[in-house]
C-alpha positions as a Python dict, from the first residue, in 0.01 Angstrom:
ca = {
    (1, 'X'): (0, 0, 0),
    (2, 'X'): (-200, -5, -324),
    (3, 'X'): (-462, 260, -380),
    (4, 'X'): (-713, 228, -660),
    (5, 'X'): (-898, 533, -789),
    (6, 'X'): (-1200, 479, -1008),
    (7, 'X'): (-1368, 764, -1192),
    (8, 'X'): (-1742, 771, -1138),
    (9, 'X'): (-2004, 877, -1388),
    (10, 'X'): (-2207, 1173, -1265),
    (11, 'X'): (-2564, 1106, -1155),
    (12, 'X'): (-2830, 1192, -1409),
    (13, 'X'): (-3157, 1172, -1213),
    (14, 'X'): (-3260, 1524, -1113),
    (15, 'X'): (-2934, 1672, -1239),
    (16, 'X'): (-2963, 2049, -1294),
    (17, 'X'): (-2607, 2125, -1407),
    (18, 'X'): (-2283, 1936, -1468),
    (19, 'X'): (-1957, 2115, -1541),
    (20, 'X'): (-1669, 1879, -1624),
    (21, 'X'): (-1460, 2180, -1740),
    (22, 'X'): (-1352, 2023, -2069),
    (23, 'X'): (-1163, 2341, -2157),
    (24, 'X'): (-1485, 2542, -2113),
    (25, 'X'): (-1774, 2597, -1870),
    (26, 'X'): (-2044, 2423, -2072),
    (27, 'X'): (-2320, 2247, -1881),
    (28, 'X'): (-2329, 1883, -1988),
    (29, 'X'): (-2650, 1798, -1800),
    (30, 'X'): (-2861, 1877, -2106),
    (31, 'X'): (-3023, 2179, -1937),
    (32, 'X'): (-2816, 2440, -2122),
    (33, 'X'): (-2686, 2619, -1811),
    (34, 'X'): (-2361, 2709, -1982),
    (35, 'X'): (-2129, 2954, -1814),
    (36, 'X'): (-1874, 3212, -1919),
    (37, 'X'): (-1533, 3194, -1752),
    (38, 'X'): (-1382, 3528, -1643),
    (39, 'X'): (-1017, 3524, -1541),
    (40, 'X'): (-984, 3157, -1442),
    (41, 'X'): (-741, 2938, -1637),
    (42, 'X'): (-788, 2577, -1754),
    (43, 'X'): (-535, 2341, -1595),
    (44, 'X'): (-465, 1970, -1544),
    (45, 'X'): (-712, 1801, -1306),
    (46, 'X'): (-631, 1572, -1011),
    (47, 'X'): (-611, 1273, -1247),
    (48, 'X'): (-364, 1443, -1484),
    (49, 'X'): (-622, 1518, -1754),
    (50, 'X'): (-548, 1845, -1938),
    (51, 'X'): (-805, 2129, -1947),
    (52, 'X'): (-1030, 1953, -1694),
    (53, 'X'): (-1002, 2190, -1397),
    (54, 'X'): (-985, 2563, -1338),
    (55, 'X'): (-748, 2774, -1133),
    (56, 'X'): (-878, 3095, -975),
    (57, 'X'): (-606, 3339, -867),
    (58, 'X'): (-837, 3537, -638),
    (59, 'X'): (-838, 3851, -852),
    (60, 'X'): (-1184, 3889, -1011),
    (61, 'X'): (-1200, 3526, -1135),
    (62, 'X'): (-1547, 3374, -1162),
    (63, 'X'): (-1790, 3185, -1381),
    (64, 'X'): (-2111, 3362, -1484),
    (65, 'X'): (-2419, 3150, -1550),
    (66, 'X'): (-2735, 3316, -1677),
    (67, 'X'): (-3070, 3269, -1506),
    (68, 'X'): (-3280, 2974, -1615),
    (69, 'X'): (-3590, 2802, -1478),
    (70, 'X'): (-3388, 2489, -1397),
    (71, 'X'): (-3175, 2700, -1160),
    (72, 'X'): (-3475, 2818, -954),
    (73, 'X'): (-3372, 2604, -659),
    (74, 'X'): (-3658, 2615, -409),
    (75, 'X'): (-3592, 2280, -247),
    (76, 'X'): (-3301, 2092, -94),
    (77, 'X'): (-3005, 2040, -327),
    (78, 'X'): (-2670, 1866, -319),
    (79, 'X'): (-2361, 2033, -460),
    (80, 'X'): (-2042, 1841, -517),
    (81, 'X'): (-1700, 1970, -621),
    (82, 'X'): (-1328, 1919, -563),
    (83, 'X'): (-1117, 2205, -439),
    (84, 'X'): (-743, 2230, -379),
    (85, 'X'): (-587, 2524, -197),
    (86, 'X'): (-242, 2619, -322),
    (87, 'X'): (-148, 2808, -3),
    (88, 'X'): (-273, 2831, 351),
    (89, 'X'): (-516, 3121, 351),
    (90, 'X'): (-504, 3348, 659),
    (91, 'X'): (-883, 3339, 694),
}
């Protein structure tokens, strides 16, 4: 069985924020919604690319993003992300 995985470019129309986690939490949408990483560590992503994902150990890890007008979401939005659980959580 052959499986082909193709990386997709992110959409740009109506994009408010885009965080590829290139070793940081900078917003690459052009809207300047950069974040500050607290506690999380940069790791290899699902494609094997270094510093392109974050691991949160569950102990005060988060990303802080300051308020901006582009983040005043008063209509329907779509949010997309990949998540991988390392263990089976009891909740």
